[in-house]
C-alpha positions in Angstrom: -14.3 -22.3 19.3 -11.2 -21.4 16.9 -11.3 -21.1 13.4 -8.9 -20.0 10.6 -9.9 -15.7 11.8 -8.5 -16.5 15.3 -5.0 -17.7 14.5 -2.5 -15.4 14.0 -0.2 -15.6 10.3 3.1 -15.9 11.2 4.8 -13.5 8.4 7.7 -14.9 6.7 10.4 -12.6 8.6 14.0 -14.3 6.4 14.5 -15.3 2.9 12.9 -14.4 0.2 9.3 -13.7 0.7 11.0 -12.0 4.3 13.4 -9.8 2.4 10.6 -8.7 -0.1 8.5 -7.9 2.7 11.1 -6.1 4.6 11.5 -3.9 1.7 7.2 -3.3 0.8 6.9 -2.4 4.7 10.3 0.3 4.0 8.4 1.5 1.2 5.1 2.5 2.7 6.6 3.8 5.7 9.4 6.2 3.4 6.1 6.8 1.4 3.7 7.7 4.6 7.1 9.8 6.2 8.2 11.9 3.1 4.4 12.3 2.1 3.3 13.8 5.3 6.9 16.2 5.8 5.7 17.0 1.9 1.9 17.9 2.9 3.3 20.2 5.6 6.2 21.7 3.5 5.8 25.0 1.2 8.7 23.7 -1.0 8.2 24.4 -4.7 10.9 21.7 -5.9 10.7 18.4 -6.3 9.8 16.1 -2.9 11.7 13.2 -2.4 9.3 10.0 -2.0 11.6 7.4 -0.7 15.1 6.6 0.0 17.5 6.0 -2.3 17.7 2.5 -0.9 14.0 1.8 -1.1 14.2 3.3 -4.6 16.2 1.1 -5.7 15.4 -2.4 -4.6 11.0 -2.0 -4.5 11.1 -2.4 -8.9 12.4 -5.5 -8.7 10.3 -6.9 -6.1 7.7 -5.7 -8.0 8.7 -7.5 -10.6 8.9 -10.3 -8.7 5.9 -10.4 -6.9 4.1 -10.0 -10.5 5.8 -12.9 -11.7 4.3 -14.6 -8.7 0.9 -13.7 -9.2 -1.2 -16.1 -10.9 -3.3 -13.8 -13.2 -5.6 -16.5 -14.1 -7.6 -15.3 -10.1 -8.1 -12.1 -12.1 -9.2 -13.2 -15.4 -12.4 -13.4 -16.8 -13.4 -13.9 -13.4 -16.7 -11.9 -11.4 -13.8 -10.5 -9.2 -12.3 -8.8 -12.0 -15.7 -6.8 -13.2 -16.8 -6.2 -9.6 -13.3 -4.8 -8.9 -13.4 -2.7 -11.8 -17.2 -1.1 -11.6 -15.8 0.4 -8.6 -15.5 3.8 -8.0 -11.9 5.5 -5.3 -14.3 5.9 -2.9 -15.4 2.1 -2.3 -11.8 1.3 -3.5 -10.6 3.1 -0.9 -13.1 1.4 2.2 -12.1 -1.9 0.6 -8.5 -1.5 0.8 -7.9 0.7 3.8 -8.1 0.0 7.1 -11.0 2.2 8.7 -9.0 4.2 10.7 -6.6 4.8 8.5 -9.6 5.8 5.8 -10.9 8.5 8.5 -7.1 10.1 8.9 -6.8 10.2 5.5 -10.1 11.7 5.3 -9.9 14.6 8.1 -6.3 15.5 6.5 -8.3 15.8 3.0 -10.6 18.0 4.6 -7.9 19.7 6.7 -5.9 20.3 3.6 -9.0 22.2 2.0 -9.4 24.5 4.4 -6.3 26.0 4.4 
């Protein structure tokens, strides 16, 4: 029994999409690393969220992705109205991996008790 969900999708490793994927992955890794470091420190000053390289590369990547995404997918569609009705926890459940959502919830609870 083989279906599309059983097949591994190979992500682009080169070319324009590979470069965009690399920048996005690096940005998310930086944000994750710096967010956990910021939550452990008690500094009142500004915190670095991403490296200089990511902050220089991310805006053009996001701009390219915006131009590539077809806006007609969400405009005047049932999906658009359903997404607009969703609240924060529902969006997290939709977008986050269940294990990651549980880690975030536990970290938020720990932060509230401290």
